[in-house]
PLY file of the C-alpha trace (Angstrom):
ply
format ascii 1.0
element vertex 482
property float x
property float y
property float z
element edge 481
property int vertex1
property int vertex2
end_header
92.88 54.57 30.00
93.69 58.06 31.03
91.20 59.46 28.47
88.51 57.43 30.33
89.59 58.99 33.68
91.61 56.11 34.84
95.28 56.27 35.93
97.16 52.82 35.61
98.91 51.95 38.82
100.96 48.88 37.32
102.37 47.83 33.91
100.00 46.91 31.12
99.06 43.11 31.71
97.11 42.50 28.48
93.90 43.68 26.88
91.63 41.18 28.66
93.47 40.88 31.92
92.46 42.96 34.98
94.49 46.04 35.31
94.68 47.97 38.57
93.81 51.72 38.09
92.82 54.73 40.11
89.73 56.82 39.21
90.93 60.49 38.60
87.38 61.67 39.52
86.43 59.87 42.84
89.96 58.42 43.67
88.49 54.81 43.76
91.13 52.15 43.13
90.00 48.96 41.54
90.66 46.39 38.65
89.35 47.06 35.07
90.37 45.51 31.74
91.66 47.57 28.71
89.25 45.65 26.52
86.03 46.77 28.43
87.25 50.38 28.53
88.18 50.57 24.83
85.28 48.55 23.35
82.41 49.10 25.76
83.22 52.53 27.19
83.40 51.29 30.82
85.18 53.28 33.36
85.18 53.56 37.14
82.58 51.21 38.69
81.78 53.43 41.56
81.25 56.53 39.33
79.09 54.46 36.99
76.81 53.44 39.85
76.46 56.90 40.93
75.55 58.17 37.37
72.89 55.18 37.21
71.43 56.02 40.60
71.25 59.78 39.62
69.48 58.86 36.34
66.93 56.64 38.17
66.32 59.05 41.06
62.74 60.55 41.07
62.32 64.26 41.34
61.31 65.14 44.93
58.49 67.35 43.80
57.03 64.50 41.61
57.36 62.06 44.49
55.63 64.38 46.85
52.84 64.85 44.36
52.50 61.16 44.00
52.11 60.84 47.81
49.46 63.57 47.84
47.60 61.73 45.18
47.64 58.61 47.38
46.10 60.53 50.22
49.21 61.43 52.27
50.95 64.77 53.14
54.79 64.32 53.45
56.37 65.69 56.58
60.03 65.29 55.56
61.95 65.60 52.22
61.87 62.55 49.72
64.56 59.90 50.65
63.81 57.08 48.24
60.99 55.13 46.73
61.51 52.12 49.04
62.27 54.10 52.26
59.50 54.73 54.90
58.39 58.34 54.48
56.72 60.10 57.56
53.43 61.43 56.44
49.94 62.34 57.67
46.70 60.87 56.21
44.70 63.67 54.39
41.45 61.81 55.55
41.98 60.91 59.18
44.97 62.95 59.99
46.87 60.07 61.62
50.53 59.71 61.43
52.06 56.88 59.20
55.26 55.93 57.37
54.28 54.45 53.99
56.78 54.04 51.15
56.26 55.57 47.71
56.40 52.08 46.17
53.43 50.96 48.29
51.41 54.01 47.63
52.03 53.57 43.90
50.69 49.92 44.24
47.52 51.32 45.78
48.10 50.93 49.51
46.40 53.49 51.69
46.06 54.56 55.29
45.82 51.41 57.57
43.71 53.29 60.08
41.12 54.37 57.41
41.33 50.82 55.96
40.56 49.30 59.38
37.59 51.68 59.84
36.21 50.76 56.43
36.57 47.03 57.34
34.79 47.50 60.53
31.94 49.48 58.93
31.48 46.85 56.30
31.22 44.10 58.92
29.05 46.11 61.33
25.72 44.44 62.01
22.48 46.26 61.55
21.19 47.03 65.14
17.61 45.93 64.27
18.83 42.70 62.77
21.04 41.91 65.87
18.05 42.60 68.19
15.79 40.21 66.08
18.50 37.42 66.52
18.60 38.00 70.24
14.72 37.81 70.47
14.88 34.61 68.50
17.21 33.03 71.17
14.97 34.22 74.01
16.55 37.56 75.01
14.91 40.88 75.06
17.60 43.64 74.55
17.48 46.41 77.26
20.25 48.64 75.79
21.36 49.79 72.34
23.60 47.48 70.39
27.39 48.34 70.47
29.12 45.50 68.94
28.90 41.83 68.28
31.59 41.00 70.98
30.31 43.51 73.49
28.28 42.62 76.51
24.56 43.37 75.84
22.23 43.89 78.67
19.16 41.75 77.97
16.32 40.00 79.90
15.64 36.17 79.43
12.06 35.77 78.27
11.99 32.31 80.03
13.08 33.11 83.60
12.92 36.90 83.53
16.48 37.41 84.78
18.88 40.10 83.41
22.23 39.25 82.18
24.75 40.58 79.62
25.45 38.01 76.88
27.31 38.90 73.68
25.64 38.84 70.29
28.61 36.83 68.92
28.03 33.93 71.55
24.29 34.05 71.36
24.26 33.81 67.52
26.48 30.61 67.85
23.89 28.95 70.18
24.53 30.08 73.74
21.49 30.62 75.98
20.60 32.12 79.25
23.19 31.10 81.78
20.56 30.88 84.54
18.26 28.58 82.52
21.32 26.55 81.58
22.43 26.35 85.34
25.81 27.76 84.59
25.10 30.48 87.01
23.05 29.95 90.23
20.95 32.57 91.92
22.09 32.99 95.49
18.66 33.06 96.92
17.57 29.95 94.98
20.72 28.18 95.91
20.00 28.95 99.75
16.46 27.70 99.28
17.63 24.56 97.68
20.02 23.88 100.51
17.19 24.37 103.02
15.09 21.77 101.07
17.88 19.28 101.63
17.98 19.85 105.42
20.87 22.52 105.61
20.63 26.09 106.77
23.37 28.15 105.15
25.42 30.20 107.65
27.43 32.30 105.00
26.69 33.92 101.69
26.62 31.78 98.65
30.40 31.03 97.81
29.95 29.48 94.44
28.65 26.22 92.97
31.52 23.78 93.83
32.88 25.42 96.87
31.96 23.83 100.26
29.21 25.96 101.93
29.13 26.36 105.63
25.77 25.10 106.80
23.94 23.80 109.95
21.84 20.60 109.81
18.30 21.22 110.61
17.97 17.65 112.15
21.05 17.12 114.35
22.11 20.82 114.50
25.65 19.85 113.35
27.73 22.41 111.39
29.42 21.09 108.18
31.75 22.41 105.47
31.88 19.20 103.44
28.90 19.78 101.18
28.69 22.10 98.11
25.55 23.23 96.19
26.86 21.38 93.13
27.24 18.12 95.09
23.62 18.23 96.34
22.16 19.46 92.96
23.75 16.62 90.92
22.66 13.92 93.45
19.00 13.21 93.32
17.41 12.78 96.75
20.55 13.18 98.68
20.39 14.78 102.06
23.01 17.29 103.07
24.40 16.42 106.51
27.08 13.76 106.44
26.56 12.58 109.97
23.02 12.04 109.49
23.70 10.21 106.27
26.14 7.84 108.00
23.54 7.02 110.62
20.82 6.42 108.10
23.17 4.05 106.17
24.23 2.41 109.26
20.63 1.72 110.27
19.78 0.41 106.87
22.70 -2.06 106.99
22.42 -3.18 110.57
22.26 -6.86 111.10
19.61 -8.30 113.50
21.25 -9.28 116.66
19.11 -12.45 117.33
19.95 -13.62 113.88
23.62 -12.88 114.42
23.56 -14.97 117.76
21.77 -17.75 115.97
24.40 -17.96 113.24
27.29 -17.96 115.76
25.76 -20.84 117.74
25.06 -22.90 114.67
28.78 -22.41 113.77
29.87 -23.67 117.14
30.47 -20.41 119.00
28.79 -19.03 122.11
28.70 -15.15 122.15
30.09 -13.62 125.36
29.15 -9.99 124.69
26.54 -8.02 122.80
26.62 -8.03 119.11
29.05 -5.29 117.91
28.54 -5.37 114.24
29.39 -7.85 111.38
32.96 -6.61 110.93
33.83 -6.00 114.58
35.60 -8.48 116.85
33.01 -10.32 118.90
34.18 -12.07 122.07
32.90 -15.71 121.99
33.71 -19.27 123.19
34.17 -22.23 121.07
31.67 -24.83 122.06
34.07 -27.72 120.92
37.43 -26.83 122.84
35.77 -24.33 125.21
38.35 -21.75 124.50
37.43 -17.90 124.39
38.54 -15.70 121.67
37.30 -12.96 119.27
36.03 -13.62 115.78
33.94 -11.57 113.45
30.41 -12.44 112.14
31.78 -11.84 108.62
34.43 -14.37 109.16
31.97 -16.98 110.47
29.72 -16.31 107.57
32.64 -16.93 105.30
33.28 -20.40 106.94
36.06 -19.67 109.26
36.44 -22.08 112.17
38.04 -22.13 115.63
41.69 -21.34 115.23
42.53 -23.64 118.21
40.49 -26.59 116.74
41.74 -25.96 113.21
45.42 -25.97 114.33
46.14 -22.44 113.36
46.72 -21.55 117.09
48.70 -24.02 119.24
48.86 -24.18 123.04
52.50 -24.36 124.06
51.95 -27.25 126.54
49.92 -29.19 124.16
52.65 -28.82 121.56
55.24 -30.12 123.90
53.08 -33.06 124.76
52.65 -33.88 121.01
56.46 -33.74 120.63
56.95 -36.14 123.48
54.37 -38.49 122.09
56.31 -38.59 118.94
59.63 -39.30 120.61
61.08 -35.82 121.05
61.93 -33.94 124.19
61.70 -30.19 123.48
64.87 -28.09 124.58
63.37 -24.71 124.56
60.05 -22.76 124.45
57.57 -23.43 121.60
58.87 -21.14 118.62
55.95 -21.62 116.28
54.52 -24.40 114.12
56.83 -23.98 111.19
59.99 -22.96 112.96
62.80 -25.29 114.06
62.34 -26.41 117.62
65.55 -27.72 119.31
64.76 -31.21 120.71
66.48 -34.57 121.48
65.41 -37.91 120.59
63.98 -39.69 123.76
64.96 -43.14 122.55
68.54 -42.57 121.31
69.52 -39.05 122.47
70.05 -37.63 119.03
69.97 -33.79 118.73
67.68 -32.37 116.03
65.55 -29.35 115.17
62.25 -30.59 113.86
59.24 -28.31 113.39
55.94 -28.86 115.18
54.01 -29.03 111.89
56.36 -31.74 110.56
56.15 -33.73 113.75
52.28 -33.51 113.70
52.43 -34.78 110.10
54.17 -37.93 111.21
57.91 -37.11 110.79
60.13 -38.84 113.21
63.79 -38.61 114.32
66.13 -38.38 111.32
68.89 -39.88 113.39
66.95 -43.04 113.88
65.86 -43.31 110.27
67.07 -46.53 108.61
67.25 -45.03 105.11
68.38 -41.86 103.42
71.03 -39.38 104.76
72.57 -40.79 108.05
72.88 -37.80 110.40
75.03 -39.88 112.84
77.58 -41.17 110.35
80.69 -39.40 109.08
79.66 -37.15 106.15
81.18 -34.64 103.76
80.26 -31.16 102.44
81.21 -30.83 98.88
81.62 -28.17 96.22
81.00 -28.95 92.55
80.99 -27.09 89.21
79.39 -27.68 85.87
81.13 -25.64 83.06
78.55 -26.65 80.52
75.65 -25.33 82.60
77.52 -22.45 84.05
76.63 -23.46 87.62
78.15 -24.12 90.98
76.77 -26.35 93.67
77.11 -27.15 97.34
75.84 -30.41 98.91
76.33 -32.99 101.58
76.70 -36.67 101.42
77.51 -39.71 103.69
80.92 -41.29 103.48
79.61 -44.76 104.30
76.49 -44.63 102.12
76.20 -46.97 99.09
74.54 -44.24 97.04
77.19 -41.62 96.69
75.90 -38.23 95.76
79.22 -36.92 94.36
79.51 -39.96 91.95
75.87 -39.39 90.92
76.42 -35.76 90.12
79.82 -36.65 88.39
77.81 -38.88 85.84
75.73 -35.88 84.98
78.77 -33.65 83.97
79.62 -32.09 87.28
83.23 -31.75 88.47
84.25 -31.99 92.15
86.06 -28.93 93.38
86.59 -29.53 97.04
85.21 -31.45 100.12
85.07 -30.89 103.84
84.61 -33.95 105.97
82.81 -34.00 109.34
82.39 -36.60 112.06
78.59 -36.76 111.76
75.88 -35.89 109.36
74.22 -33.30 111.62
77.34 -31.00 111.45
77.57 -31.43 107.65
73.79 -30.56 107.42
74.17 -27.49 109.59
77.19 -26.17 107.58
75.34 -26.65 104.24
72.21 -24.90 105.60
74.29 -21.98 106.95
75.93 -21.49 103.56
72.46 -21.70 101.71
70.96 -19.26 104.31
73.75 -16.70 103.68
73.50 -16.98 99.91
69.68 -16.85 99.67
68.50 -14.77 102.57
71.42 -12.29 103.09
72.48 -11.93 99.59
69.09 -12.37 97.98
70.21 -15.12 95.36
67.91 -17.90 94.18
68.69 -21.35 92.80
70.12 -21.30 89.31
68.97 -24.54 87.64
65.60 -26.10 86.97
64.50 -29.70 87.56
65.05 -30.50 83.76
68.80 -29.63 84.28
69.09 -31.78 87.50
67.26 -34.99 86.95
69.30 -36.49 89.75
68.07 -33.82 92.23
69.80 -31.05 94.08
68.72 -28.04 91.92
67.93 -25.86 95.02
71.51 -25.75 95.98
72.89 -24.48 92.68
73.84 -20.94 91.83
75.06 -18.86 88.78
78.77 -19.43 88.34
79.29 -15.89 87.19
77.92 -14.56 90.47
79.26 -17.05 92.94
82.29 -19.06 92.21
83.58 -22.40 93.58
86.17 -20.43 95.56
83.48 -18.43 97.15
81.52 -21.43 98.18
84.65 -23.27 99.53
85.50 -20.22 101.68
81.90 -20.05 102.90
81.97 -23.74 103.87
85.28 -23.30 105.91
83.96 -20.23 107.59
80.84 -22.03 108.70
82.81 -25.00 109.79
85.05 -22.80 111.98
82.00 -21.18 113.61
80.68 -24.59 114.52
84.04 -25.82 115.62
84.15 -28.70 113.12
0 1
1 2
2 3
3 4
4 5
5 6
6 7
7 8
8 9
9 10
10 11
11 12
12 13
13 14
14 15
15 16
16 17
17 18
18 19
19 20
20 21
21 22
22 23
23 24
24 25
25 26
26 27
27 28
28 29
29 30
30 31
31 32
32 33
33 34
34 35
35 36
36 37
37 38
38 39
39 40
40 41
41 42
42 43
43 44
44 45
45 46
46 47
47 48
48 49
49 50
50 51
51 52
52 53
53 54
54 55
55 56
56 57
57 58
58 59
59 60
60 61
61 62
62 63
63 64
64 65
65 66
66 67
67 68
68 69
69 70
70 71
71 72
72 73
73 74
74 75
75 76
76 77
77 78
78 79
79 80
80 81
81 82
82 83
83 84
84 85
85 86
86 87
87 88
88 89
89 90
90 91
91 92
92 93
93 94
94 95
95 96
96 97
97 98
98 99
99 100
100 101
101 102
102 103
103 104
104 105
105 106
106 107
107 108
108 109
109 110
110 111
111 112
112 113
113 114
114 115
115 116
116 117
117 118
118 119
119 120
120 121
121 122
122 123
123 124
124 125
125 126
126 127
127 128
128 129
129 130
130 131
131 132
132 133
133 134
134 135
135 136
136 137
137 138
138 139
139 140
140 141
141 142
142 143
143 144
144 145
145 146
146 147
147 148
148 149
149 150
150 151
151 152
152 153
153 154
154 155
155 156
156 157
157 158
158 159
159 160
160 161
161 162
162 163
163 164
164 165
165 166
166 167
167 168
168 169
169 170
170 171
171 172
172 173
173 174
174 175
175 176
176 177
177 178
178 179
179 180
180 181
181 182
182 183
183 184
184 185
185 186
186 187
187 188
188 189
189 190
190 191
191 192
192 193
193 194
194 195
195 196
196 197
197 198
198 199
199 200
200 201
201 202
202 203
203 204
204 205
205 206
206 207
207 208
208 209
209 210
210 211
211 212
212 213
213 214
214 215
215 216
216 217
217 218
218 219
219 220
220 221
221 222
222 223
223 224
224 225
225 226
226 227
227 228
228 229
229 230
230 231
231 232
232 233
233 234
234 235
235 236
236 237
237 238
238 239
239 240
240 241
241 242
242 243
243 244
244 245
245 246
246 247
247 248
248 249
249 250
250 251
251 252
252 253
253 254
254 255
255 256
256 257
257 258
258 259
259 260
260 261
261 262
262 263
263 264
264 265
265 266
266 267
267 268
268 269
269 270
270 271
271 272
272 273
273 274
274 275
275 276
276 277
277 278
278 279
279 280
280 281
281 282
282 283
283 284
284 285
285 286
286 287
287 288
288 289
289 290
290 291
291 292
292 293
293 294
294 295
295 296
296 297
297 298
298 299
299 300
300 301
301 302
302 303
303 304
304 305
305 306
306 307
307 308
308 309
309 310
310 311
311 312
312 313
313 314
314 315
315 316
316 317
317 318
318 319
319 320
320 321
321 322
322 323
323 324
324 325
325 326
326 327
327 328
328 329
329 330
330 331
331 332
332 333
333 334
334 335
335 336
336 337
337 338
338 339
339 340
340 341
341 342
342 343
343 344
344 345
345 346
346 347
347 348
348 349
349 350
350 351
351 352
352 353
353 354
354 355
355 356
356 357
357 358
358 359
359 360
360 361
361 362
362 363
363 364
364 365
365 366
366 367
367 368
368 369
369 370
370 371
371 372
372 373
373 374
374 375
375 376
376 377
377 378
378 379
379 380
380 381
381 382
382 383
383 384
384 385
385 386
386 387
387 388
388 389
389 390
390 391
391 392
392 393
393 394
394 395
395 396
396 397
397 398
398 399
399 400
400 401
401 402
402 403
403 404
404 405
405 406
406 407
407 408
408 409
409 410
410 411
411 412
412 413
413 414
414 415
415 416
416 417
417 418
418 419
419 420
420 421
421 422
422 423
423 424
424 425
425 426
426 427
427 428
428 429
429 430
430 431
431 432
432 433
433 434
434 435
435 436
436 437
437 438
438 439
439 440
440 441
441 442
442 443
443 444
444 445
445 446
446 447
447 448
448 449
449 450
450 451
451 452
452 453
453 454
454 455
455 456
456 457
457 458
458 459
459 460
460 461
461 462
462 463
463 464
464 465
465 466
466 467
467 468
468 469
469 470
470 471
471 472
472 473
473 474
474 475
475 476
476 477
477 478
478 479
479 480
480 481
């Protein structure tokens, strides 16, 4: 090992096992095997790599000569075949950093290569001019490049422009003839032909152009050249256009009056238009009001005669004729109206529309729920359907609602008895109003689930429990003093 330039640093471990040694030449410490040194002549790994690199290193003079043969003049000493070598091109004199490996493979100056490529692709000026003439352009300046603007004159319209050979060869034509560009003088003349006198220079095709109408002398900034040019026959001034359309759509006043009279209305003012309210008097009830001709043409009748509007005194008279004495002002046709039964004195809240339809005093009814007899407010649950229900029933009726629901799988949770049915009804309605209107809930079961009726008083048990309903019933009962 010492003969090979290696000084062992530990006892001999075996011929094929790694032996830690120090190189007496470079001082590098590393593992080697006795077998590789004795049989293969190996030694220090670092020294071996240095000898191999020295054997492969190219002579600097030979490398410089190779670079000159490739068209480069080196500016610094040779550093390696794969290292960028600052040089100047012997042809164009430009600076570059090629590698010797690339030069040996045939790579040359990129600047010279680019110029050769451009020269190979450069069009013949005469051929380019012939192509432009074939597309309707007469060149007015020398050809400088396919992508450069080229001053030409359109042989069709005579205008000068600067199209590029590249775009023209692909099919582009004169931008004036193609209306991609508008001549300001022609644009102004076109605006005058449509009744507008421009007040500012041409702003562009789609930009509103301040102009004055030659008919009504109104200034407008709502019309652009493009809007007029793409609308055949359109005039420019918006107010004049509105007036023309209004005159074209105006309905004959005599015909309008005749239609109103035939429909049963006598106009009380001049005809304002089909969609405007027109004061008129109903010939049947002699009440005045406003209706539109459009509504009359659609078949609409007098709101008073059709019952849509109700006179408060007439509504009260109808209630009295049907056995009710109103206890307050008329609230509306579909809203509860506090009243008392004239015959028996029962208190109730019928609606005007129900009374007009034939409904009478519920306290005087000889069948159904008795509002004057002792009643109960009940809460029931149905585990199978996952529902809970609130309802009312009479304590003296033969058809007991609680028993009916029990036969369909419902279980009674609690009851609250009242002295009369009206109180039970008010408690039930207050609970339902709180759940549906204030909490936004809707009934839970369908008619198929409740063949015995009462589905509108059912709720999802997972949202509202029996305890919740029981508390609501008791709370409403306290409010009513029951």
